[in-house]
C-alpha positions as a Markdown table, in Angstrom:
| # | Residue | x | y | z |
|---|---|---|---|---|
| 1 | Met | -13.4 | -47.5 | -4.2 |
| 2 | Pro | -11.9 | -45.4 | -6.9 |
| 3 | Gln | -12.8 | -41.7 | -6.8 |
| 4 | Lys | -14.8 | -41.9 | -10.0 |
| 5 | Ser | -15.8 | -45.2 | -11.5 |
| 6 | Leu | -18.4 | -46.6 | -14.0 |
| 7 | Ala | -20.0 | -50.0 | -14.1 |
| 8 | Ile | -21.7 | -51.0 | -17.3 |
| 9 | Ile | -24.0 | -54.0 | -17.2 |
| 10 | Gly | -24.1 | -55.6 | -20.6 |
| 11 | Gly | -21.4 | -56.1 | -23.3 |
| 12 | Gly | -23.6 | -55.6 | -26.4 |
| 13 | Ala | -23.5 | -52.8 | -28.9 |
| 14 | Ala | -24.9 | -50.1 | -26.6 |
| 15 | Gly | -22.8 | -51.0 | -23.6 |
| 16 | Ile | -19.5 | -51.2 | -25.4 |
| 17 | Phe | -20.1 | -48.0 | -27.4 |
| 18 | Ala | -21.1 | -46.2 | -24.2 |
| 19 | Ala | -17.9 | -47.6 | -22.4 |
| 20 | Ile | -15.7 | -46.2 | -25.3 |
| 21 | Gln | -17.4 | -42.8 | -25.2 |
| 22 | Ala | -17.1 | -42.6 | -21.4 |
| 23 | Ala | -13.4 | -43.5 | -21.6 |
| 24 | Glu | -12.7 | -40.8 | -24.1 |
| 25 | Gln | -13.8 | -38.2 | -21.6 |
| 26 | Asn | -10.9 | -39.2 | -19.3 |
| 27 | Gln | -13.1 | -38.6 | -16.2 |
| 28 | Phe | -13.1 | -42.1 | -14.8 |
| 29 | Asp | -10.4 | -44.0 | -12.9 |
| 30 | Asn | -12.1 | -47.2 | -13.6 |
| 31 | Ile | -14.6 | -48.4 | -16.3 |
| 32 | Arg | -15.8 | -52.0 | -16.0 |
| 33 | Val | -18.2 | -53.9 | -18.3 |
| 34 | Phe | -20.1 | -56.8 | -16.7 |
| 35 | Glu | -21.1 | -59.4 | -19.4 |
| 36 | Ala | -23.1 | -62.5 | -18.6 |
| 37 | Ser | -21.7 | -64.6 | -21.4 |
| 38 | Ser | -18.1 | -65.4 | -22.4 |
| 39 | Ser | -18.0 | -63.0 | -25.4 |
| 40 | Leu | -18.9 | -59.4 | -26.3 |
| 41 | Leu | -21.0 | -58.0 | -29.1 |
| 42 | Gln | -22.9 | -61.1 | -29.9 |
| 43 | Lys | -25.7 | -59.4 | -31.9 |
| 44 | Val | -23.1 | -57.4 | -33.8 |
| 45 | Lys | -21.4 | -60.7 | -34.8 |
| 46 | Ile | -24.6 | -62.3 | -36.3 |
| 47 | Ser | -26.3 | -59.2 | -37.7 |
| 48 | Gly | -26.9 | -59.1 | -41.4 |
| 49 | Gly | -25.9 | -62.8 | -41.8 |
| 50 | Gly | -22.5 | -62.1 | -40.3 |
| 51 | Arg | -21.9 | -58.9 | -42.3 |
| 52 | Cys | -23.2 | -56.5 | -39.6 |
| 53 | Asn | -25.8 | -54.0 | -40.7 |
| 54 | Val | -24.2 | -51.1 | -38.8 |
| 55 | Thr | -26.7 | -48.4 | -39.6 |
| 56 | His | -28.8 | -46.9 | -42.4 |
| 57 | Asn | -27.8 | -44.0 | -44.8 |
| 58 | Cys | -30.7 | -41.8 | -43.7 |
| 59 | Phe | -29.0 | -38.6 | -42.4 |
| 60 | Glu | -32.1 | -36.4 | -41.7 |
| 61 | Pro | -33.4 | -36.9 | -38.1 |
| 62 | Glu | -37.0 | -36.0 | -39.2 |
| 63 | Glu | -36.9 | -38.9 | -41.7 |
| 64 | Leu | -34.9 | -41.2 | -39.5 |
| 65 | Ile | -37.4 | -41.3 | -36.7 |
| 66 | Lys | -40.1 | -42.6 | -39.1 |
| 67 | Asn | -38.4 | -46.0 | -38.8 |
| 68 | Tyr | -39.1 | -46.4 | -35.1 |
| 69 | Pro | -42.5 | -47.8 | -34.1 |
| 70 | Arg | -41.7 | -46.9 | -30.5 |
| 71 | Gly | -39.4 | -44.2 | -29.1 |
| 72 | Ala | -39.3 | -41.9 | -32.2 |
| 73 | Arg | -40.0 | -38.7 | -30.3 |
| 74 | Phe | -37.4 | -39.5 | -27.7 |
| 75 | Leu | -34.8 | -40.4 | -30.3 |
| 76 | Lys | -35.3 | -37.2 | -32.3 |
| 77 | Arg | -33.4 | -35.1 | -29.8 |
| 78 | Leu | -30.6 | -37.7 | -29.7 |
| 79 | Phe | -30.3 | -37.9 | -33.5 |
| 80 | Tyr | -29.5 | -34.2 | -33.7 |
| 81 | Leu | -26.5 | -35.0 | -31.4 |
| 82 | Phe | -25.5 | -38.4 | -32.9 |
| 83 | Gln | -26.9 | -40.0 | -36.0 |
| 84 | Pro | -25.9 | -42.3 | -38.9 |
| 85 | Lys | -23.3 | -39.9 | -40.4 |
| 86 | Asp | -21.6 | -39.7 | -37.0 |
| 87 | Ile | -21.2 | -43.5 | -36.6 |
| 88 | Val | -19.9 | -43.6 | -40.2 |
| 89 | Glu | -17.4 | -41.0 | -39.2 |
| 90 | Phe | -16.5 | -42.8 | -35.9 |
| 91 | Phe | -15.5 | -45.9 | -37.9 |
| 92 | Leu | -13.8 | -44.0 | -40.7 |
| 93 | Glu | -11.6 | -42.2 | -38.1 |
| 94 | Arg | -10.5 | -45.7 | -37.1 |
| 95 | Asn | -9.9 | -46.9 | -40.7 |
| 96 | Val | -13.1 | -48.8 | -41.0 |
| 97 | Glu | -15.1 | -47.8 | -44.1 |
| 98 | Leu | -18.8 | -48.4 | -44.4 |
| 99 | Lys | -20.8 | -48.8 | -47.7 |
| 100 | Ala | -24.4 | -48.2 | -48.4 |
| 101 | Glu | -26.4 | -50.8 | -50.4 |
| 102 | Gln | -29.3 | -50.0 | -52.7 |
| 103 | Asp | -31.9 | -50.3 | -50.0 |
| 104 | Gly | -30.0 | -48.0 | -47.6 |
| 105 | Arg | -28.5 | -50.5 | -45.3 |
| 106 | Met | -24.8 | -49.8 | -44.4 |
| 107 | Phe | -22.2 | -52.5 | -43.9 |
| 108 | Pro | -18.4 | -52.5 | -43.5 |
| 109 | Thr | -16.7 | -52.7 | -46.9 |
| 110 | Thr | -15.2 | -56.0 | -45.8 |
| 111 | Asp | -18.7 | -57.5 | -45.5 |
| 112 | Ser | -17.6 | -59.0 | -42.2 |
| 113 | Ser | -19.0 | -58.2 | -38.7 |
| 114 | Gln | -15.5 | -59.1 | -37.3 |
| 115 | Thr | -14.2 | -55.9 | -38.7 |
| 116 | Ile | -16.6 | -53.9 | -36.5 |
| 117 | Ile | -15.8 | -56.2 | -33.5 |
| 118 | Asp | -12.1 | -55.8 | -34.0 |
| 119 | Cys | -12.5 | -52.0 | -34.1 |
| 120 | Phe | -14.3 | -52.0 | -30.8 |
| 121 | Met | -11.9 | -54.4 | -29.2 |
| 122 | Ser | -9.0 | -52.2 | -30.2 |
| 123 | Glu | -10.7 | -49.3 | -28.5 |
| 124 | Ile | -11.4 | -51.3 | -25.4 |
| 125 | Glu | -7.7 | -52.2 | -25.2 |
| 126 | Lys | -6.6 | -48.7 | -25.9 |
| 127 | His | -8.7 | -47.2 | -23.1 |
| 128 | Lys | -7.9 | -50.1 | -20.7 |
| 129 | Ile | -11.6 | -50.8 | -20.2 |
| 130 | Gln | -12.0 | -53.8 | -18.0 |
| 131 | Ile | -14.3 | -56.7 | -19.0 |
| 132 | Gln | -15.8 | -59.1 | -16.5 |
| 133 | Phe | -17.1 | -62.1 | -18.4 |
| 134 | Lys | -19.6 | -64.7 | -17.1 |
| 135 | Ser | -20.9 | -62.2 | -14.6 |
| 136 | Arg | -24.2 | -63.1 | -13.1 |
| 137 | Ile | -25.6 | -60.1 | -11.3 |
| 138 | Gln | -27.4 | -61.0 | -8.1 |
| 139 | Ser | -28.3 | -57.4 | -7.0 |
| 140 | Ile | -27.1 | -53.8 | -7.1 |
| 141 | Glu | -27.5 | -51.7 | -4.1 |
| 142 | Lys | -27.6 | -47.9 | -4.1 |
| 143 | Asn | -25.8 | -46.4 | -1.1 |
| 144 | Gln | -23.8 | -43.3 | 0.0 |
| 145 | Tyr | -20.8 | -44.4 | -2.0 |
| 146 | Gly | -22.6 | -45.2 | -5.3 |
| 147 | Phe | -23.7 | -48.6 | -6.6 |
| 148 | Thr | -22.5 | -51.8 | -4.9 |
| 149 | Ile | -22.6 | -54.8 | -7.3 |
| 150 | Asp | -23.1 | -58.3 | -6.0 |
| 151 | Asp | -22.5 | -60.9 | -8.7 |
| 152 | Asn | -21.1 | -64.5 | -8.8 |
| 153 | Ser | -17.5 | -63.3 | -8.4 |
| 154 | Lys | -18.0 | -63.4 | -4.6 |
| 155 | Thr | -16.4 | -59.9 | -4.3 |
| 156 | Leu | -18.6 | -56.8 | -3.8 |
| 157 | Gln | -17.6 | -54.0 | -6.1 |
| 158 | Thr | -18.8 | -50.3 | -5.7 |
| 159 | Phe | -18.9 | -47.8 | -8.5 |
| 160 | Ser | -19.9 | -44.1 | -8.5 |
| 161 | Ser | -22.0 | -44.4 | -11.6 |
| 162 | Leu | -24.0 | -47.2 | -13.2 |
| 163 | Leu | -25.1 | -47.8 | -16.8 |
| 164 | Leu | -27.7 | -50.5 | -17.7 |
| 165 | Ala | -27.3 | -51.7 | -21.2 |
| 166 | Thr | -28.7 | -55.2 | -20.8 |
| 167 | Gly | -30.9 | -55.4 | -24.0 |
| 168 | Ser | -34.1 | -57.4 | -23.5 |
| 169 | Ser | -32.6 | -59.4 | -20.6 |
| 170 | Lys | -34.9 | -60.0 | -17.7 |
| 171 | Ile | -32.2 | -59.1 | -15.2 |
| 172 | Gly | -31.9 | -55.6 | -16.7 |
| 173 | Tyr | -35.6 | -54.9 | -16.2 |
| 174 | Lys | -35.4 | -56.3 | -12.7 |
| 175 | Leu | -32.5 | -54.1 | -11.8 |
| 176 | Ala | -34.2 | -51.0 | -13.3 |
| 177 | Glu | -37.3 | -51.8 | -11.3 |
| 178 | Ser | -35.2 | -52.1 | -8.1 |
| 179 | Phe | -34.3 | -48.4 | -8.6 |
| 180 | Gly | -38.0 | -47.4 | -9.0 |
| 181 | His | -38.4 | -47.6 | -12.7 |
| 182 | Ser | -41.4 | -49.0 | -14.5 |
| 183 | Lys | -41.4 | -51.4 | -17.4 |
| 184 | Ile | -43.6 | -51.2 | -20.4 |
| 185 | Thr | -44.7 | -54.8 | -21.2 |
| 186 | Thr | -42.3 | -56.4 | -23.6 |
| 187 | Ala | -43.3 | -58.2 | -26.8 |
| 188 | Pro | -41.4 | -59.5 | -29.8 |
| 189 | Ser | -41.0 | -57.2 | -32.8 |
| 190 | Leu | -39.8 | -58.0 | -36.4 |
| 191 | Phe | -41.2 | -61.4 | -37.1 |
| 192 | Thr | -42.7 | -63.3 | -39.9 |
| 193 | Phe | -46.4 | -64.5 | -40.1 |
| 194 | Lys | -47.5 | -68.1 | -39.9 |
| 195 | Ile | -50.3 | -68.5 | -42.4 |
| 196 | Pro | -51.5 | -72.1 | -43.1 |
| 197 | Asp | -53.3 | -71.2 | -46.3 |
| 198 | Glu | -53.8 | -73.6 | -49.2 |
| 199 | Arg | -53.2 | -70.7 | -51.6 |
| 200 | Leu | -49.6 | -70.4 | -50.4 |
| 201 | Lys | -48.8 | -74.1 | -50.0 |
| 202 | Glu | -47.1 | -74.6 | -53.4 |
| 203 | Leu | -45.5 | -71.1 | -53.5 |
| 204 | Ser | -42.6 | -71.3 | -51.1 |
| 205 | Gly | -39.7 | -69.1 | -52.3 |
| 206 | Val | -41.9 | -67.0 | -54.6 |
| 207 | Ser | -41.6 | -63.2 | -54.0 |
| 208 | Cys | -43.6 | -60.1 | -55.0 |
| 209 | Gln | -41.6 | -56.9 | -55.4 |
| 210 | Ala | -44.4 | -54.7 | -54.3 |
| 211 | Val | -47.7 | -55.3 | -52.4 |
| 212 | Thr | -49.5 | -53.4 | -49.7 |
| 213 | Ala | -50.1 | -55.5 | -46.6 |
| 214 | Ser | -52.4 | -54.2 | -43.9 |
| 215 | Leu | -53.8 | -55.1 | -40.5 |
| 216 | Asn | -56.9 | -53.6 | -39.0 |
| 217 | Phe | -57.6 | -53.5 | -35.2 |
| 218 | Gly | -60.7 | -51.3 | -35.1 |
| 219 | Lys | -59.6 | -47.8 | -34.2 |
| 220 | Lys | -56.0 | -48.6 | -35.2 |
| 221 | Ser | -54.8 | -49.9 | -38.5 |
| 222 | Tyr | -51.4 | -50.4 | -40.1 |
| 223 | Gln | -50.1 | -50.9 | -43.6 |
| 224 | Gln | -46.8 | -51.3 | -45.3 |
| 225 | Thr | -46.0 | -51.4 | -49.0 |
| 226 | Gly | -42.9 | -53.3 | -50.2 |
| 227 | Pro | -41.7 | -56.8 | -51.1 |
| 228 | Ile | -43.0 | -60.0 | -49.6 |
| 229 | Val | -41.7 | -63.6 | -49.8 |
| 230 | Val | -43.8 | -66.7 | -49.5 |
| 231 | Thr | -42.2 | -69.2 | -47.1 |
| 232 | His | -43.1 | -72.8 | -46.2 |
| 233 | Trp | -44.9 | -71.5 | -43.1 |
| 234 | Gly | -46.5 | -68.3 | -44.4 |
| 235 | Leu | -45.2 | -64.9 | -45.4 |
| 236 | Ser | -42.0 | -62.9 | -44.8 |
| 237 | Gly | -40.1 | -60.1 | -46.5 |
| 238 | Pro | -39.6 | -56.4 | -45.8 |
| 239 | Ala | -43.3 | -55.4 | -45.9 |
| 240 | Ile | -44.3 | -58.2 | -43.5 |
| 241 | Leu | -41.4 | -57.5 | -41.1 |
| 242 | Lys | -42.1 | -53.7 | -41.0 |
| 243 | Leu | -45.8 | -54.4 | -40.4 |
| 244 | Ser | -45.0 | -56.8 | -37.6 |
| 245 | Ala | -42.9 | -54.1 | -35.9 |
| 246 | Phe | -45.5 | -51.4 | -36.1 |
| 247 | Ala | -48.3 | -53.7 | -35.0 |
| 248 | Ala | -46.2 | -55.7 | -32.5 |
| 249 | Arg | -48.2 | -54.7 | -29.5 |
| 250 | Glu | -51.6 | -55.4 | -31.0 |
| 251 | Leu | -50.5 | -58.7 | -32.5 |
| 252 | Phe | -49.1 | -59.8 | -29.1 |
| 253 | Glu | -52.4 | -59.0 | -27.3 |
| 254 | Leu | -54.3 | -61.1 | -30.0 |
| 255 | Asn | -51.9 | -64.0 | -29.5 |
| 256 | Tyr | -50.9 | -63.5 | -33.2 |
| 257 | Lys | -54.3 | -64.5 | -34.5 |
| 258 | Thr | -55.9 | -62.0 | -36.8 |
| 259 | Glu | -56.6 | -61.2 | -40.5 |
| 260 | Leu | -54.1 | -59.9 | -42.9 |
| 261 | Arg | -55.1 | -58.2 | -46.1 |
| 262 | Ile | -52.9 | -57.9 | -49.2 |
| 263 | Asn | -53.3 | -55.8 | -52.3 |
| 264 | Phe | -51.2 | -57.4 | -55.0 |
| 265 | Ala | -51.6 | -54.3 | -57.2 |
| 266 | Pro | -50.8 | -51.5 | -54.8 |
| 267 | Asn | -50.7 | -48.8 | -57.4 |
| 268 | Leu | -54.3 | -49.4 | -58.6 |
| 269 | His | -57.6 | -48.7 | -56.9 |
| 270 | Gln | -60.2 | -51.4 | -57.0 |
| 271 | Asp | -62.2 | -49.7 | -59.8 |
| 272 | Glu | -58.9 | -49.5 | -61.9 |
| 273 | Ile | -58.3 | -53.2 | -61.4 |
| 274 | Ile | -61.9 | -54.0 | -62.6 |
| 275 | Lys | -61.3 | -51.7 | -65.6 |
| 276 | Leu | -58.2 | -53.6 | -66.5 |
| 277 | Leu | -59.9 | -57.0 | -66.2 |
| 278 | Lys | -62.8 | -55.8 | -68.4 |
| 279 | Glu | -60.3 | -54.7 | -71.0 |
| 280 | Ile | -58.7 | -58.1 | -71.1 |
| 281 | Lys | -62.1 | -59.7 | -71.5 |
| 282 | Ser | -62.8 | -57.4 | -74.4 |
| 283 | Asn | -59.5 | -57.5 | -76.1 |
| 284 | Ser | -58.4 | -61.1 | -75.4 |
| 285 | Pro | -61.7 | -63.1 | -75.0 |
| 286 | Asn | -60.1 | -66.4 | -76.2 |
| 287 | Lys | -57.1 | -66.3 | -73.9 |
| 288 | Lys | -57.2 | -68.7 | -70.9 |
| 289 | Ile | -57.7 | -66.9 | -67.6 |
| 290 | Leu | -55.0 | -68.9 | -65.7 |
| 291 | Asn | -52.3 | -68.1 | -68.3 |
| 292 | His | -52.9 | -64.4 | -68.9 |
| 293 | His | -52.9 | -61.4 | -66.5 |
| 294 | Pro | -51.8 | -57.7 | -66.7 |
| 295 | Phe | -50.2 | -57.3 | -63.3 |
| 296 | Asp | -46.6 | -57.2 | -62.1 |
| 297 | Phe | -46.7 | -60.1 | -59.6 |
| 298 | Pro | -45.6 | -63.6 | -60.6 |
| 299 | Lys | -47.8 | -65.9 | -62.7 |
| 300 | Ser | -47.6 | -68.6 | -60.0 |
| 301 | Ile | -49.4 | -66.3 | -57.5 |
| 302 | Trp | -52.0 | -65.3 | -60.1 |
| 303 | Lys | -52.7 | -69.0 | -60.8 |
| 304 | Ser | -53.0 | -69.8 | -57.1 |
| 305 | Leu | -55.4 | -66.9 | -56.4 |
| 306 | Ile | -57.5 | -67.6 | -59.4 |
| 307 | Ser | -57.7 | -71.4 | -59.0 |
| 308 | Phe | -59.4 | -71.0 | -55.7 |
| 309 | Leu | -62.2 | -69.3 | -57.5 |
| 310 | Tyr | -62.8 | -72.7 | -59.1 |
| 311 | Phe | -62.2 | -71.7 | -62.8 |
| 312 | Ser | -61.3 | -74.6 | -64.9 |
| 313 | Asn | -57.9 | -74.7 | -66.7 |
| 314 | Glu | -59.6 | -74.1 | -70.0 |
| 315 | Ala | -61.8 | -71.2 | -68.9 |
| 316 | Thr | -61.3 | -68.1 | -71.1 |
| 317 | Trp | -61.6 | -64.4 | -70.4 |
| 318 | Gly | -64.6 | -63.9 | -72.7 |
| 319 | Leu | -66.8 | -66.2 | -70.6 |
| 320 | Leu | -66.4 | -64.2 | -67.4 |
| 321 | Ser | -69.5 | -62.6 | -65.9 |
| 322 | Lys | -69.6 | -59.3 | -64.1 |
| 323 | Lys | -69.8 | -61.1 | -60.8 |
| 324 | Glu | -66.7 | -63.2 | -61.6 |
| 325 | Ile | -64.7 | -60.1 | -62.6 |
| 326 | Asn | -65.6 | -58.5 | -59.3 |
| 327 | Gln | -64.4 | -61.7 | -57.5 |
| 328 | Ile | -61.1 | -61.7 | -59.3 |
| 329 | Ser | -60.7 | -58.0 | -58.5 |
| 330 | Glu | -61.3 | -58.7 | -54.8 |
| 331 | Lys | -58.6 | -61.4 | -54.9 |
| 332 | Ile | -56.1 | -59.0 | -56.5 |
| 333 | Gly | -56.8 | -55.9 | -54.5 |
| 334 | Asn | -58.0 | -57.3 | -51.2 |
| 335 | Ser | -56.9 | -60.9 | -50.5 |
| 336 | Lys | -57.6 | -62.0 | -47.0 |
| 337 | Phe | -55.3 | -64.4 | -45.1 |
| 338 | Gln | -55.6 | -65.6 | -41.5 |
| 339 | Ile | -52.5 | -65.2 | -39.4 |
| 340 | Glu | -52.2 | -68.1 | -36.9 |
| 341 | Gly | -48.9 | -67.3 | -35.2 |
| 342 | Lys | -45.5 | -65.8 | -35.7 |
| 343 | Gly | -42.1 | -67.0 | -36.9 |
| 344 | Ile | -38.7 | -65.7 | -36.0 |
| 345 | Phe | -36.7 | -63.3 | -38.1 |
| 346 | Lys | -33.3 | -64.8 | -37.3 |
| 347 | Asp | -31.2 | -61.9 | -38.6 |
| 348 | Glu | -32.5 | -59.2 | -36.3 |
| 349 | Phe | -34.6 | -60.3 | -33.4 |
| 350 | Val | -35.9 | -57.2 | -31.6 |
| 351 | Thr | -38.2 | -56.6 | -28.5 |
| 352 | Cys | -40.6 | -53.8 | -28.1 |
| 353 | Gly | -41.3 | -52.5 | -24.6 |
| 354 | Gly | -38.9 | -51.9 | -21.8 |
| 355 | Val | -38.0 | -49.2 | -19.4 |
| 356 | Ser | -40.4 | -46.3 | -19.7 |
| 357 | Leu | -38.9 | -43.3 | -21.6 |
| 358 | Lys | -40.9 | -40.9 | -19.4 |
| 359 | Glu | -38.4 | -41.8 | -16.6 |
| 360 | Val | -35.2 | -41.1 | -18.6 |
| 361 | Asp | -33.8 | -37.7 | -19.6 |
| 362 | Pro | -33.0 | -37.7 | -23.3 |
| 363 | Lys | -30.4 | -35.0 | -22.9 |
| 364 | Thr | -28.2 | -37.3 | -20.8 |
| 365 | Met | -29.8 | -40.7 | -20.7 |
| 366 | Gln | -29.8 | -40.4 | -17.0 |
| 367 | Ser | -32.6 | -41.7 | -14.8 |
| 368 | Lys | -35.0 | -39.1 | -13.5 |
| 369 | Leu | -35.5 | -41.3 | -10.5 |
| 370 | Cys | -32.0 | -42.2 | -9.4 |
| 371 | Glu | -28.9 | -40.0 | -9.6 |
| 372 | Asn | -25.9 | -41.4 | -11.6 |
| 373 | Leu | -28.0 | -44.2 | -13.1 |
| 374 | Phe | -27.9 | -44.3 | -16.9 |
| 375 | Phe | -29.5 | -46.3 | -19.7 |
| 376 | Ala | -28.6 | -47.3 | -23.3 |
| 377 | Gly | -29.9 | -49.6 | -25.9 |
| 378 | Glu | -32.8 | -52.1 | -26.1 |
| 379 | Ile | -33.5 | -52.1 | -22.4 |
| 380 | Leu | -35.5 | -48.9 | -23.2 |
| 381 | Asp | -38.9 | -48.8 | -24.8 |
| 382 | Ile | -37.3 | -48.1 | -28.2 |
| 383 | Asp | -37.3 | -50.3 | -31.3 |
| 384 | Gly | -36.8 | -49.9 | -35.0 |
| 385 | Ile | -37.7 | -51.7 | -38.1 |
| 386 | Thr | -35.1 | -53.8 | -39.9 |
| 387 | Gly | -32.3 | -52.1 | -41.9 |
| 388 | Gly | -29.8 | -51.0 | -39.3 |
| 389 | Phe | -32.1 | -48.8 | -37.3 |
| 390 | Asn | -31.9 | -50.7 | -34.0 |
| 391 | Phe | -28.1 | -50.6 | -34.0 |
| 392 | Gln | -28.3 | -46.8 | -34.7 |
| 393 | Ala | -30.5 | -46.5 | -31.6 |
| 394 | Ala | -27.9 | -48.4 | -29.6 |
| 395 | Trp | -25.1 | -46.1 | -30.9 |
| 396 | Ser | -27.0 | -42.9 | -30.3 |
| 397 | Thr | -28.2 | -43.8 | -26.7 |
| 398 | Gly | -24.8 | -45.3 | -25.9 |
| 399 | Phe | -23.1 | -42.1 | -27.1 |
| 400 | Ile | -25.2 | -39.8 | -25.0 |
| 401 | Ala | -25.1 | -42.1 | -21.9 |
| 402 | Gly | -21.3 | -42.6 | -22.1 |
| 403 | Lys | -20.6 | -38.9 | -22.6 |
| 404 | Ser | -23.0 | -37.9 | -19.8 |
| 405 | Ala | -22.0 | -40.5 | -17.2 |
């Protein structure tokens, strides 16, 4: 066995970045990445529709951590050591420039994830990091020499240090548990809502630029304001995805069956909505209800919401009763939809839960239970909302783990 060697299980974003950081320390005689598939950086390749949403241009740790439903306090310390501006600089030093889009997401200026992959592969070659593809780990034993790995290569290999960066793979959790670690129950995060509602049936593809979507679970409630998109199965869009992330645990426990409430006029209180409706009744009594509304959301959504109150196509504003105005106000400011399941957000599938953060030292990413065992990436109980935040968690944990190992 080499005097000092590092095994990294997992060839994704966190594992590869950790390998590069470890190699730059010039402390290891041998660094080997064990990857179960036949290629590296698979999530990097498909992220952002093949453009790779590398990070987010939020450079204040206090603000940055607000985008992590789980792991925010743990990440705060890490972000003071390695944050978005540092990964931007890492790539810039290697002649890869990133750009920020209007919503804050950052991509390579080439708009190709292959640019990021090529950069990493160049570093792997430069540092002579070894990659063992199609490696199926059977077990890893801790002994006096370090960590002995038994995989399908039929050759036992021993390393002085071990870094687990297996994402949400079951084998990663199994290996962590074999070293005494506990796992917080995993559940999907970042998903769309299946809502078989007649009001949405004819609206597929229609979007609202700003609504407030909320979920209530008794003592806990969550809400997000932002765009939504009607799909053929229900609702998607940034507000829905963020809501699914923050409420991932509760939704999982309810088998994704609960009530969603939407305020289509998030800048107005209920009494302000009623006031607006009364003004229309007073100023435009002869206008048809279905054809005229004072709100920013699309007319097709207005028509769908109102038609389910059983107004005829010819009904005019002047004929509305106080009760009917209140009913319309309720549909605008507090529409109720029944969630019946979840869809998959194909661009960035994320899992909440994982190895308990209480058992990992944030200063080093080393296990508190097993010496020379390190963690990085999604195997930990850390997850962010969509927008490059999950990759940033991978870069930051990988940076610290690689430097510390």
